[in-house]
C-alpha positions in Angstrom: -28.9 13.3 19.6 -26.6 15.2 17.3 -26.0 13.6 13.9 -22.3 13.3 13.1 -21.3 13.1 9.4 -18.0 11.4 10.2 -16.7 8.4 12.2 -13.0 8.0 13.1 -11.0 4.9 13.8 -7.9 5.6 15.9 -5.5 3.0 17.4 -3.4 2.4 20.4 -0.4 2.0 18.1 0.7 1.5 14.5 -0.4 -1.7 12.8 -3.4 -2.4 14.9 -5.6 -2.7 11.8 -7.0 0.8 11.5 -6.7 0.8 7.7 -8.5 -2.5 7.3 -11.3 -1.5 9.7 -11.8 1.7 7.8 -11.9 -0.2 4.6 -14.6 -2.5 6.0 -16.7 0.5 7.4 -16.5 2.2 4.0 -17.9 -0.9 2.3 -20.6 -1.5 5.1 -21.9 2.1 4.8 -22.1 1.9 1.0 -23.9 -1.5 1.3 -26.3 0.3 3.6 -27.0 2.9 1.0 -24.9 5.9 2.2 -22.6 7.9 -0.1 -19.3 7.3 1.8 -15.7 8.5 1.4 -12.5 7.7 3.3 -10.1 10.3 4.8 -6.7 10.4 6.4 -5.1 13.8 7.1 -1.5 12.6 7.1 -0.1 9.3 6.0 3.5 8.0 6.3 3.8 5.2 3.9 5.8 4.0 0.9 2.7 2.2 -0.5 0.9 4.8 -2.6 -1.5 5.1 -5.5 -2.2 7.6 -8.2 -5.5 9.4 -8.7 -7.1 9.8 -12.1 -5.7 13.4 -12.4 -2.1 12.2 -11.5 -2.0 13.0 -7.8 -0.3 10.7 -5.3 -2.0 9.5 -2.1 -1.5 6.7 0.4 -2.4 3.2 -0.9 -4.8 2.5 2.0 -7.0 5.4 1.1 -7.0 4.2 -2.5 -8.2 0.8 -1.3 -10.8 2.4 0.9 -12.0 4.5 -2.0 -12.3 1.4 -4.1 -14.3 -0.4 -1.3 -16.6 2.7 -1.3 -17.0 2.5 -5.1 -15.1 5.7 -5.7 -12.1 6.9 -7.7 -9.3 8.0 -5.3 -8.9 11.8 -4.8 -6.2 13.9 -3.2 -8.8 15.2 -0.8 -8.8 11.8 0.8 -5.2 12.0 1.9 -3.9 15.6 1.6 -0.5 15.0 3.2 1.7 12.0 2.4 5.1 11.5 3.9 7.4 9.1 2.0 10.7 8.3 3.8 13.8 8.5 1.5 16.6 8.0 4.0 16.6 7.6 7.8 16.5 11.3 8.5 14.7 12.7 5.4 11.4 12.2 3.7 9.6 13.5 0.7 6.4 15.5 1.6 3.5 15.1 -0.8 0.8 17.8 -0.4 -2.5 17.4 -2.2 -0.9 14.8 -4.5 2.1 16.9 -5.5 5.7 16.8 -4.2 6.2 19.8 -1.9 9.8 19.3 -0.5 12.3 16.9 1.0 12.4 17.6 4.7 13.8 16.3 8.0 11.4 15.4 10.8 12.5 18.5 12.7 11.9 20.8 9.7 8.6 19.2 9.0 7.3 19.8 12.5 8.8 23.3 12.8 8.1 24.7 9.3 5.3 22.6 7.7 2.8 21.4 10.4 1.8 24.9 11.7 0.2 25.7 8.3 -1.1 22.2 7.6 -4.3 22.5 9.7 -5.9 24.7 7.1 -5.2 22.1 4.4 -6.8 19.4 6.5 -9.8 21.6 7.4 -10.5 22.5 3.8 -10.3 18.9 2.6 -12.8 17.8 5.3 -15.1 20.6 4.3 -15.1 19.7 0.6 -15.6 16.0 1.3 -18.5 16.7 3.7 -20.2 18.7 0.9 -19.9 15.7 -1.4 -20.6 12.7 0.8 -23.0 11.6 3.6 -20.4 9.8 5.7 -16.7 10.2 6.1 -14.7 7.3 7.5 -11.6 8.8 8.9 -8.4 6.9 9.8 -5.9 8.0 12.4 -2.2 7.3 12.5 -0.1 5.6 15.1 -1.5 6.5 18.5 -3.2 9.7 19.7 -1.3 9.4 23.0 2.2 10.2 21.6 2.8 12.9 24.1 6.0 14.1 22.4 4.1 14.8 19.2 0.6 15.9 20.4 1.3 19.6 20.4 1.3 19.6 16.6 -0.9 16.7 15.9 -3.0 17.0 12.8 -4.0 13.4 12.1 -5.6 12.0 15.3 -7.6 14.1 17.8 -7.1 17.3 15.9 -8.7 15.7 12.8 -11.5 14.4 15.0 -12.1 17.9 16.2 -12.0 19.4 12.7 -14.5 16.8 11.4 -16.6 16.7 14.6 -16.1 12.9 14.6 -16.7 10.5 17.4 -13.8 8.1 17.8 -13.6 4.3 17.9 -10.4 3.1 19.5 -8.9 -0.1 18.1 -6.3 -2.3 19.7 -4.4 -5.4 18.4 -4.9 -8.3 20.9 -2.6 -10.5 18.9 0.5 -8.6 20.1 -0.6 -8.8 23.8 -1.3 -6.2 26.4 -4.6 -5.1 24.8 -6.3 -3.9 28.0 -3.3 -2.0 29.2 -2.9 -0.4 25.8 -6.5 0.8 25.7 -6.7 2.0 29.3 -3.2 3.5 29.1 -4.1 5.4 25.9 -7.2 6.9 27.5 -5.1 8.0 30.6 -2.8 9.9 28.4 -5.5 11.8 26.6 -6.8 15.2 27.6 -10.3 15.2 29.1 -11.9 16.7 26.0 -10.1 14.2 23.8 -11.2 11.3 26.0 -14.8 12.4 25.7 -14.6 11.8 21.9 -13.8 8.1 22.4 -17.2 6.3 22.2 -16.3 2.7 21.6 -13.5 0.1 21.6 -12.7 -2.5 18.9 -10.6 -5.5 19.8 -8.9 -6.6 16.6 -6.9 -9.7 15.4 -8.3 -12.1 17.9 -7.6 -15.8 17.8 -9.1 -18.4 20.2 -12.2 -18.8 22.3 -14.0 -15.6 22.8 -15.6 -16.9 26.0 -12.2 -16.7 27.7 -12.1 -13.0 26.8 -15.4 -11.9 28.1 -14.4 -11.2 31.7 -11.7 -8.8 30.3 -14.2 -7.1 28.1 -16.5 -6.6 31.0 -13.7 -5.1 33.1 -12.7 -2.8 30.3 -16.2 -1.3 29.9 -16.7 -1.0 33.7 -13.3 0.6 34.2 -13.7 3.2 31.4 -17.4 3.6 30.9 -16.9 3.0 27.2 -18.5 0.0 25.5 -16.7 -2.7 23.6 -18.3 -2.6 20.1 -16.9 -6.0 19.1 -14.1 -8.4 18.7 -12.8 -8.9 15.1 -11.0 -12.2 14.3 -7.5 -12.5 12.9 -7.8 -13.0 9.2 -5.1 -14.6 7.0 -4.7 -13.6 3.4 -7.6 -11.2 3.2 -6.4 -10.0 -0.3 -6.8 -6.3 0.5 -3.9 -3.8 0.0 -2.0 -3.0 3.1 -0.8 0.5 4.0 2.9 -0.1 4.5 5.6 -2.7 4.8 5.2 -3.0 8.6 2.8 -5.8 7.8 5.7 -7.8 6.2 7.1 -8.3 9.7 4.1 -10.5 10.5 4.2 -12.7 7.4 6.5 -13.0 4.5 5.2 -16.0 2.6 2.0 -17.3 1.0 1.2 -20.7 -0.5 2.3 -24.2 0.5 5.9 -24.6 1.4 6.2 -27.5 -1.0 4.4 -25.7 -3.9 6.2 -26.5 -7.1 6.3 -23.0 -8.5 8.4 -20.5 -6.6 8.1 -16.7 -6.7 10.8 -14.8 -4.8 10.4 -11.1 -4.0 13.4 -9.0 -2.9 12.4 -7.3 0.4 14.4 -4.2 -0.2 15.1 -1.9 2.8 13.2 0.9 1.3 10.5 -1.3 -0.5 7.5 0.6 -1.7 4.3 -0.3 -3.5 4.8 -3.9 -2.6 1.0 -4.4 -3.3 2.1 -5.2 -6.8 2.8 -8.7 -5.4 -0.8 -9.2 -4.2 -1.8 -10.5 -7.7 0.2 -13.6 -7.0 -1.2 -14.5 -3.6 -3.6 -17.4 -4.0 -2.3 -18.6 -7.4 -2.6 -22.4 -7.7 0.6 -24.4 -7.2 2.5 -21.3 -6.3 4.6 -20.3 -3.3 5.4 -16.6 -3.0 7.9 -15.3 -0.4 9.8 -12.2 0.5 13.6 -12.6 0.7 14.5 -10.8 3.8 17.9 -9.2 4.4 20.4 -11.9 5.1 18.3 -14.7 3.7 19.6 -16.7 0.7 17.6 -16.2 -2.5 17.8 -19.9 -3.3 16.1 -21.3 -6.4 13.1 -19.5 -7.9 11.1 -19.6 -11.1 10.4 -15.9 -10.9 12.3 -13.2 -9.1 10.6 -9.8 -8.6 12.5 -6.7 -7.7 9.7 -4.3 -6.5 9.5 -0.6 -6.2 11.7 1.4 -3.8 11.8 4.9 -2.5 15.6 5.0 -3.2 16.9 3.0 -6.1 20.5 4.0 -5.5 20.7 2.9 -1.9 18.7 -0.3 -2.5 21.0 -1.1 -5.5 23.9 -0.7 -3.2 22.1 -3.0 -0.7 21.8 -5.7 -3.4 25.5 -5.4 -4.2 26.7 -5.4 -0.6 24.7 -8.5 0.3 25.7 -10.4 -2.9 22.1 -10.6 -4.2 23.2 -9.0 -7.5 25.3 -12.1 -8.2 22.5 -14.5 -7.2 20.0 -12.7 -9.4 22.4 -12.8 -12.4 23.0 -16.5 -11.8 19.3 -17.3 -11.8 18.7 -15.2 -14.9 21.4 -17.2 -16.7 19.8 -20.4 -15.6 16.5 -19.4 -17.2 14.5 -18.0 -14.4 12.2 -15.0 -15.0 13.3 -11.7 -13.5 10.9 -8.9 -13.3 11.6 -5.3 -12.1 8.9 -2.8 -11.3 9.6 0.9 -11.1 12.8 1.1 -9.0 13.3 -2.6 -9.6 13.2 -1.9 -13.4 15.9 0.9 -12.9 18.1 -1.6 -11.0 17.9 -4.2 -13.8 19.6 -1.7 -16.2 23.2 -0.9 -16.9 23.6 2.2 -14.8 21.9 4.5 -12.3 23.2 8.1 -12.9 22.7 10.6 -10.1 25.1 13.4 -10.9 23.3 16.0 -8.7 22.8 13.7 -5.7 19.0 13.9 -6.2 18.4 10.3 -5.2 20.9 9.6 -2.5 23.9 11.9 -2.5 26.4 9.2 -3.0 26.9 9.5 -6.8 26.1 6.9 -9.5 26.2 3.1 -9.5 26.2 0.3 -12.0 23.0 -1.6 -12.2 22.5 -5.4 -12.5 23.3 -5.1 -16.2 20.4 -7.4 -17.3 18.6 -4.9 -19.4 19.9 -2.3 -22.0 18.7 0.7 -20.0 20.3 3.8 -18.4 18.5 5.8 -15.7 19.2 9.4 -15.0 17.8 10.9 -11.8 16.6 14.5 -11.5 14.2 16.6 -9.5 11.1 15.8 -11.6 8.6 13.1 -10.4 6.2 11.3 -12.7 2.8 10.3 -11.3 0.2 9.1 -13.7 -2.5 6.5 -14.2 -1.6 5.0 -17.6 -2.8 2.9 -20.4 -0.3 1.1 -22.6 0.1 -1.4 -25.4 2.6 -4.3 -25.2 5.2 -3.9 -28.1 7.9 -6.4 -27.3 8.1 -9.5 -29.4 10.8 -11.2 -27.4 10.1 -14.7 -26.0 6.6 -15.0 -24.5 5.8 -11.4 -25.3 5.4 -12.2 -29.0 2.1 -13.8 -28.0 1.1 -10.7 -26.0 2.2 -8.1 -28.5 -0.7 -5.6 -29.2 -2.5 -6.3 -25.9 -3.5 -3.2 -23.9 -2.6 -3.0 -20.2 -3.3 -0.5 -17.4 -1.2 0.6 -14.4 0.1 3.6 -12.6 3.5 5.4 -12.5 5.2 6.8 -9.5 8.9 7.4 -10.0 11.8 9.7 -9.8 14.3 9.3 -12.6 13.9 8.7 -16.4 15.1 5.6 -18.2 16.4 5.4 -21.7 17.1 2.4 -23.9 20.7 1.9 -24.9 21.6 0.8 -28.4 19.1 -1.5 -30.0 17.3 -2.3 -26.8 13.7 -3.4 -26.9 11.0 -1.5 -25.0 8.3 -3.5 -23.3 5.2 -1.3 -23.7 4.1 1.9 -25.4 2.1 4.3 -23.1 -0.6 6.1 -25.1 -2.6 7.7 -22.2 -1.4 9.4 -19.1 -3.8 10.9 -16.5 -6.5 10.9 -19.1 -4.4 12.7 -21.8 -3.1 11.2 -25.0 0.7 10.7 -25.1 3.3 8.7 -26.8 5.9 7.3 -24.4 8.1 4.2 -24.5 8.2 2.2 -21.3 10.2 -0.6 -19.9 12.6 -3.0 -21.5 12.9 -6.7 -22.3 15.8 -9.1 -22.7 16.3 -11.0 -25.9 14.9 -14.1 -24.3 11.9 -12.2 -22.9 12.5 -13.7 -19.5 14.1 -10.5 -18.0 11.8 -7.5 -18.2 11.1 -4.3 -16.4 8.5 -1.6 -16.4 7.4 1.6 -14.7 3.8 0.4 -14.6 2.8 -0.6 -11.1 -0.1 -3.1 -11.3 1.4 -4.7 -14.4 0.5 -8.2 -13.0 -3.1 -7.1 -12.3 -3.5 -7.4 -16.1 -4.7 -11.0 -16.7 -2.9 -11.2 -20.1 0.4 -10.5 -18.5 -0.1 -12.7 -15.4 -1.3 -15.6 -17.5 1.5 -15.1 -20.1 4.3 -15.3 -17.5 2.8 -17.9 -15.2 1.6 -20.2 -17.9 5.0 -20.2 -19.6 6.5 -21.3 -16.2 3.7 -23.9 -15.7 4.2 -25.3 -19.2 8.0 -25.9 -18.6 7.1 -27.7 -15.3 4.4 -29.8 -16.9 1.4 -28.1 -15.3 -1.9 -27.3 -17.2 -2.5 -23.7 -18.1 -4.4 -21.3 -15.9 -7.4 -19.3 -17.1 -8.6 -15.8 -16.1 -11.1 -17.2 -13.6 -8.2 -18.8 -11.7 -6.6 -15.5 -11.0 -7.0 -13.9 -7.5 -7.4 -10.4 -8.9 -10.8 -11.4 -10.5 -12.1 -11.8 -6.9 -11.1 -8.3 -5.7 -14.6 -6.9 -5.2 -15.7 -10.1 -3.6 -12.8 -9.8 -1.1 -14.1 -6.4 0.0 -17.6 -7.9 0.6 -16.1 -10.8 2.5 -14.1 -8.5 4.8 -17.1 -6.2 5.3 -19.4 -9.1 6.1 -16.9 -10.4 8.7 -16.5 -7.0 10.4 -20.3 -6.4 10.3 -20.8 -9.7 12.0 -18.2 -8.9 14.6 -19.3 -5.3 15.5 -22.5 -4.0 16.9 -23.2 -1.8 13.9 -26.5 -0.6 15.4 -24.4 0.9 18.2 -22.0 2.4 15.7 -24.8 4.2 14.0 -26.2 5.4 17.3 -22.7 6.7 18.2 -22.9 8.7 15.0 -26.4 10.0 15.9 -28.1 8.2 13.0 -30.4 6.1 15.2 -31.3 2.6 14.2 -29.7 1.8 10.8 
């Protein structure tokens, strides 16, 4: 049997769990002693991460690389599409902004030449790694898009990869979706599908067996396993579609409340993962139309369009609610675009961000942001410099994070910066970042992952806990300290759910 150096997970639709399954396979293959790397030719996501050399790729491939014990690389996700407005997106190629394009222009002008980019990345990765775990996008049976597909069956062809087809049983219609997908594939594409994975199952698997038997008999393709539905797995998700399934964590009656504004163009919401699982804490996303209510900490996360999402806050009256809570003593944190919105003004004279001109911000920080064509993407190291409020106890602490932002922010008057960045993408620098109110309770930063730094998380949450009469937390209480353990837990569950011997045989590796 021919040995394949790659295995690919495709799905019957978006959000069936392809990213998570690929993350598990990356970890499993590494546990079994194989040098493994993830790959996805084209990603459409507002959750992204930054490589050590400053390139930008999809967040899912960053998590998969981490599960494989690797630093992320632009080779792992050569094309990233980041929607800006309903009809326009920013195209990132090999980690660098290429152009803003409409969907029509992208298909007409960009995709014909993209195959060579994908082919070259696969070739380079195969030279460096024993196994590639490749993720598809959406469905391979989108008949209106297949003629220029580069991310599903075309990638499988370029990588010479057998395909595992995943379906989400939780949404219903799992057998119809799998059989229907096969029916819409070309014969040579269908031949690449070597196994089915049923994902997100709840209930008695005995009641499912007759359906699994029918599926295998009807298609001649084996069911490799049934993966249970997992709550709060603690692994970064690819995009905000997952927020439609769940928008809250922690007990409803938990005494500490963290509210996250679910902006229409929310991006890099994985900054919030550091809070999931904190003792005594309820974290929830404030969806459009929902009241903000009372909260101990309000987080305004990143966004792909700060101007339009600032307008959203104003139109829905959230700006007034946020100001009210800040006046009452709540903490308000802005990350990246959220930091920009906390400032005095958002200046867009050339229409770079939205084409509707400039807007006033929330006015809670002494900051002015000017938008231009340049994008900043860096992994960064910084030192906390603010001495306002709780930050006086953290001043001098070093923190890490990553920057992905359009626009540059400047302090107004005698405003206080939050951190001083001294390293960007491995190079020494000297850049002031963020801002802090006089009380220290309102703060913003461009550093994604700021709450993954234990000193910051403990500083903020323990100040809240002290005021409520709760004992202080310690670093071992923080969910982020369990990150690698979460990858192992997820890999162990998937390994137990799938016939991994059969997966290896599908790849031509014989018995593992």
